[in-house]
C-alpha positions in Angstrom: 0.0 0.1 0.0 1.2 3.5 -0.9 1.7 6.0 1.9 0.0 9.3 1.5 2.2 12.4 2.0 1.9 14.2 5.1 -0.7 16.9 5.3 1.2 20.5 5.7 0.2 22.4 8.7 -2.5 25.0 8.2 -1.5 28.6 8.3 -2.5 30.3 11.2 -5.3 33.0 10.2 -3.9 36.5 9.8 -5.2 39.3 11.7 -7.0 42.0 10.0 -5.0 45.1 9.3 -8.0 47.2 10.6 -10.9 46.0 12.7 -13.5 48.5 13.7 -15.7 47.8 16.8 -19.1 49.0 16.0 -22.3 49.1 18.1 -25.5 49.6 16.4 -27.6 52.1 18.1 -30.1 54.4 16.8 -30.5 56.7 20.0 -30.2 60.3 19.6 -28.5 62.2 22.4 -28.8 66.1 22.9 -25.6 67.4 21.8 -25.2 69.0 25.5 -25.1 65.4 26.8 -22.0 64.2 24.7 -19.3 63.1 27.0 -16.8 65.1 25.0 -18.8 68.4 25.1 -19.4 68.0 21.3 -15.7 68.8 20.6 -14.5 68.4 17.0 -18.2 68.8 16.0 -18.3 64.9 17.2 -20.6 63.5 19.8 -18.8 60.6 22.0 -20.3 58.7 24.8 -18.2 57.1 27.4 -18.9 53.4 27.5 -20.4 52.1 30.6 -17.8 49.7 32.3 -20.2 46.8 32.5 -20.7 47.0 28.7 -17.0 47.2 27.7 -16.0 44.7 24.9 -13.3 42.0 25.8 -9.8 43.2 26.4 -8.8 41.2 23.2 -11.5 43.3 21.3 -10.4 46.4 22.6 -6.7 45.7 21.5 -8.1 46.2 18.1 -9.2 49.7 18.5 -7.7 52.1 16.0 -4.5 53.8 17.4 -5.3 57.3 16.1 -7.7 57.7 19.2 -11.0 59.5 18.9 -11.5 62.1 16.3 -13.9 63.3 13.6 -12.8 60.5 11.5 -14.2 58.0 14.2 -17.5 56.5 12.5 -20.9 56.5 14.1 -21.1 53.5 16.3 -17.4 53.0 16.2 -15.4 52.5 19.7 -12.3 54.7 20.1 -9.7 55.2 22.8 -9.9 58.6 24.4 -6.3 60.2 24.4 -7.2 63.5 25.4 -8.3 64.7 21.8 -11.6 66.1 20.6 -12.5 66.6 24.4 -11.7 63.0 25.7 -10.5 62.3 29.0 -7.6 60.0 28.9 -8.1 59.4 32.7 -11.6 58.0 32.4 -10.1 54.5 32.9 -13.7 52.8 32.3 -12.4 49.6 30.5 -9.7 47.1 31.2 -7.2 46.6 28.4 -4.7 43.8 27.7 -1.1 44.5 28.9 0.2 44.0 25.4 -1.9 47.2 24.3 0.5 49.7 26.1 3.4 47.3 26.2 3.1 45.7 29.5 1.6 46.3 33.0 -2.2 46.4 34.0 -3.9 49.2 31.9 -7.3 50.7 31.7 -8.7 52.3 28.8 -10.6 55.3 28.2 -13.3 53.9 25.8 -16.0 56.1 24.1 -18.3 55.4 21.2 -19.3 57.8 18.6 -23.2 58.6 18.6 -25.6 61.1 16.9 -26.8 63.9 18.7 -29.3 66.6 18.0 -29.1 70.3 19.0 -32.4 72.0 20.5 -32.2 74.3 17.5 -32.3 71.6 14.7 -35.6 70.1 16.3 -38.5 71.2 14.5 -41.2 72.8 16.6 -44.6 70.8 16.4 -47.5 72.2 14.4 -50.3 73.4 16.6 
C-alpha cells in the first residue's frame, strides 16, 4: 500500500490590518449630553464599564484615538483629543496594548446627537 504524503500544517489565520468595533444604536442624544462636550463637532459617549468589550477586542481599537474620522457607532480610545479624558479608565485593556502592565482604557463610542435648535417645532 502506498503511503499518503503528510498534510502540511494549516497556516494560522492572519489578523486583519484594521478592525472596527461597532455598536449599532439608533438613539439620539442631545448634543449637550455628549461626554466630550461635542468637541470636534463629534458626539462621543463614554462606555459603561459593565458593557465594555473584552480586552482582546479592545486591543483592536484604532491607534489614532477619537477624532472626526471616528465613524458613527465605532469605539475609540480617548487620548485627550476631541474633548476626551485620557483618565476615564472605564475599560480594562490587555497589557500588550500599551507594552506591559495592567492598563485601563478610556473607551468612547461615537453617537448621533441633536441640538435643540435643529428640532422642528410641532405644528399646532
